[in-house]
Structure formats: C-alpha cells, structure tokens
N, C-alpha and C positions, 0 to 999 in steps of 0.2 A: 609495939607489939614487937614481938624478937619471932625471925624463921624459923619456919619447921626445920627441923633436922636435916643436913645433906651432908655429902661427903665432897671436900674440898680436892682439884686435882689441879698442880701447878704444871701445868706444861712445857718437859723440854724440848718439844719437836713437835713438829706438825703432823707424823702419823701420830704420835700420840694422841692429841685429839681426836682424829679419824679411829680411831681403835675404842674410845669412850664412845663416841657418838654413835659407832655402830654396834655398840655394844648397850649399851641405856636406850638409845632410838630417843622416843615421846619424854624421857626419864630425864636429859641431862639440858643443861645451858651454859652458854655459852658468857664468861664475865671476861668483858674488855673495860670500856670506862668505868661500868656498873651505875651510871646516872639513869635508867630508866628498870635494870635487874634489881638492883639494891631498895630501891623503894618497893617496888611489889615482893620480895622476899620480903620485908617488914608486915608488910600486912597483909602476906601469908596470900598474895593472888597471884604469887609463880610459888610452886612446893616444889620442886627437881630434889630428885635423889642424888645429883651430883652434880657440883654446877666447876665449870674447865676453865682456869684462867691462861689466856692466851697474850698475857700483855711484855711477857717475855721474849716471844717470838722475834726475832728481827728481822726475820724475812717477814714479818708482816707489820713492821714498823715504816717499809721501803713507801715511798710517794713519790713521784717526779713525772714527768714528760717523756712519752714512747712511743715513735710513730704516729703522731698527730694528736694526741691523748694521753688522760692524765690517769696515770695507774697509782689507783688508793688502796693500801694495805689493811686488812682488818684492825689493826693495834694504832692506827693513826689519829693522832685526836682531832676535834674540829680546829680548835687554836691554831696546828702547823700548818693545814689548808687554808686557813682564812691569814697567817702571816706568808704566804710560802712569796717568792719574790716576783716581780710583775703579772703575779694572779690577776689583777685586773686587765689586763692585754690578754694575757694565757685563756681566759674563762672568764669575758665579764659576769657573765650570768652567776655562775658561785661566788663570785666578789660582792656582786649585791645581795647575794640571800645567805650567805653565812653571818653576818651581823646582828640578823631576824632570829634565829636559833637561840632558845632559850636568853641566858645571859653570859656573861665574860666566867664566870665561875663553873658554869657547867660547859663552857663550851673549850676549858681549859683540861677538865676530863672527859668529858665523852667525844667518843668517836664517830667517824664518820660511817663506816658501817653501821656502828649501834643505832646510827638514826634510820638507817636502811630497812637493818632487822626489825625493829618495834614498827615500823609500816603506820605509822599515825597515819590517818587522812590527813591530819591539819599542816603536818610537819614541811617543813619547808625543803629538806635534802632530798625525801623522796621526790617531791615537785620538780624542784633544779631537774634531777637524774633524768624522768619523766619528758619534760621538754626540751632536754637535750638529746634524747636518745642514747643515752647509756647504758650500757650493760651492768651486771652483776657475774662473777666469777666466782661460781660452786665448785668445792670438790668434797670428795667422800675418798675411802680407803682404797677403792677399785674407778673411780672414775670423775673425769673434771668436766666441767659445761659451765656454757655463759648463757644469758639470759637477756633479752631486750628488759629494760627496765617496765616498759607500757603490759609485759607478760608478765613480772615478776611479782606485780601487787595485785595479789586476788580477792582483795575483801579487806572491811576491818581488821587491821592487825592481823590479818593473814598475806601470806606468802609462798611462791613458789618451792621456797624451798626445804626441801626433804630433812624427818628426824636424824638422818645420816650424812646431812651436810653441813660445810662450814662456808660463810659468806667469807670467803678469802679477801675479795676484795672487790671493788667499782672501779669500773670504765668510764672515764667523759671526754666525749671528744673536746678536742681546742676550739678557738674559735676560727672563722673562718671569713676571709675576707667578702665583702660585700654584705655580710648578716649583721644587723642590729639584735639587741639582748637587754630585757626589760624587766622590771620583776614588783608588784605594789603587792601589800598584806594590808590588810584591817583585821586588827584585835582592841582587845577591853583594852590591854597596857601592854608594853614593849618586853619582849619578852613571854606573854603567854604567847599558843598555841591560836593558829588563824583562824577567825570567822571566816575568812575568806581570803585567801591568796590566788595570787594568776603573775605566771611567769609565760614572755611571748619570746617567740625565735622567729626575726620576718629577715628575707631576702626581694629580690625584685621581683619573681612573679609568685610567693609563698606565704600564712602567716601560721605561726605556727601555735597555738594558745593552751596553756594547762593553768587547772583551775584544783584548787583543794581547800577543804575544806569543809565543802559542802555533799558530793558521794562519800562512798564507802570509801573510796580510795582515790588518788590523786589521776585526775581524766586529762585528754590530752586530745585534743581535735587538729585538721591541718584543714586549709581554708586556700581554695589553689583560686587566683585572677578575677577576684571577687574587687568592685567598686564599693566604695563606701556605704550603698546603701545595701547592699546584696550582702557586706560584712555586717550590719547592722542585724539583718535577719537572720545570719549566721550567730551571732552569740547570743539573738535571742530567743533561738530556737534550742544553744548548748544549756542556757539558763534555764529553760523548761524541763531540759532530757535530764537534768543532774537531777531528780526531783526532792529538792531541797524540802524537810521536816521544821517546825517549830521544834526547839530543845529551849537551855535555862538562856542561853547565850543570846540567842535570838530567830524571827521568825523567819518561817519558808519564805515568805513577801520580800522579806528585810536582804535574805541571804541572795534570793534573784535578782534585786536590785542591785546588789553588791558587784555581780556577776559582769553585769550590761554595764554599769561605769568603770570600774577596776579592767575589765577587760579589754574596752577604749582604750582608757588609758593607757593602760600598759601596751599593749599594741602603737599608738601615736607615740609613744616614749621610744620604742624600740627602731622606729622607723628612724625619727630623729639621728637615733646614735650607729646607725649604720655605717662601718669602715670600709 
C-alpha cells in the first residue's frame, strides 16, 4: 500500500518543530529513524497531515555522559549508543539490552527515542529505561519537563507525551558501585519482540525487577530485604498481578511461568555481576 497524502517538513530548528506540533496537535508525527513510522504510514495505520523530519537537527544528535547520567538525544541511532565506548562499564544494562533490539539493519537506522515514543510493551529499550529509573525530557513551544519512565508509559503504545510535545532526549543513570545488572528475554526468534523479558537491578538491600511483554506497558517492582522464600512469593504475586492473557504467541499460563523462571534467573545473574 501507499501512504495517505501528508505534508513533509524538514525541520531546520527546534523552534520550527515546536511550532508545527503546536499548530497541528494530533495531526503531526515526528520522523526520526522511521523504522516504525514508515511501515505504519505505508499500511495507513497512521494518517498524519504533517510529518516533521528532525534528523538534521544537530542538537538532537548529541549523546554522552553528563552528571553521572547518559543523555541521549532524539536523533541518536540505536547503533550509536550500542557502540559507545565502554558502554558495558558506563551502564551494563543498556549494553546487555541493545543487541536484542530488532536486527543490525534496524538498529543502524532506528533511534533510541523512537523506541520510547512507540511504547511497545514488549520492546527492550523502554523496559531498560523503566528498570534503571530513567527519565524522558519533553519540550514544547512554551515549556519543558522531565517525566520518570515509570510514569511515562501509560498503556498499550500510549505515553504521557502531549500532542504539542517532542521527546527531546532520554536520561539514563550510569552504573553505581555495588549494583548488579542483568537482562533475559524469551522470544520465538532473535530480533522478534519478546514474549517475556525481564531486567533486574540489585544492590545490598533491594531488588528492582522490570517485566515486559505481559502487561500493556513495562512494569517494575522493588523488593526490599526479602530472603529467598520471600522473593519467590513476591515474583509469584507479580506473575499473577500482570494479568497475562492468551494470544497467538503464548498462553497466559506460559507467560506466568516465564515471568517466574526469567525473574529468578535474572535476579541471580544480577547478584553475580555486582561490582
């Protein structure tokens, strides 16, 4: 199929992006890597009046470490972050997650913020951002704000980003001394969206477990001071709380069992990897 008609704006400045979003509201879409938007346009699942291309804005292509966080602009491609020097030391969870995001071809074009904007509940980057307690920087014509990742994803492919706002960047905490990080995913094939994915961040007194692919958004829970039995019971309760449903890929029972198995494994791995 061919896309429905739309106007194309190649933004030359951030203010131009904000002006178009403010004028068009829900009828404008941002084009960055295009790995999600272009297929949606072609299948007419998305019918915006205006598509705003932001990939020429140099200020959105910057990324690096600032104040013990990784600041990732909206035009930063996934492969750029994946090949960041010593990413496995700066933030091990991102280094573990990124090879599971799509395929090499899509990572070479897709952006980090594009995955956040699409908000697929099975996607790996939103899961990692929630697990790490990251934040999303939003900007509009007359305001700027930061939203914690756990509050940003509001439902199935739905976010707290308003129609006139641009996801300008994401901010991810760097690794902390005494913390361990781990990621596990189960899917039909490598590169597919996960049937269930789990990410864990542990330190001396707490376990932070994030689960994707089951609920309508990535879900995170923090467990404090639990022994092995207590942790088993907490993971069991979480597996039921997520209200898994049968679909073409897996039954609800299978997903709950995966949450239990992957949850235990990823926590144990994170404990072994503590530095």
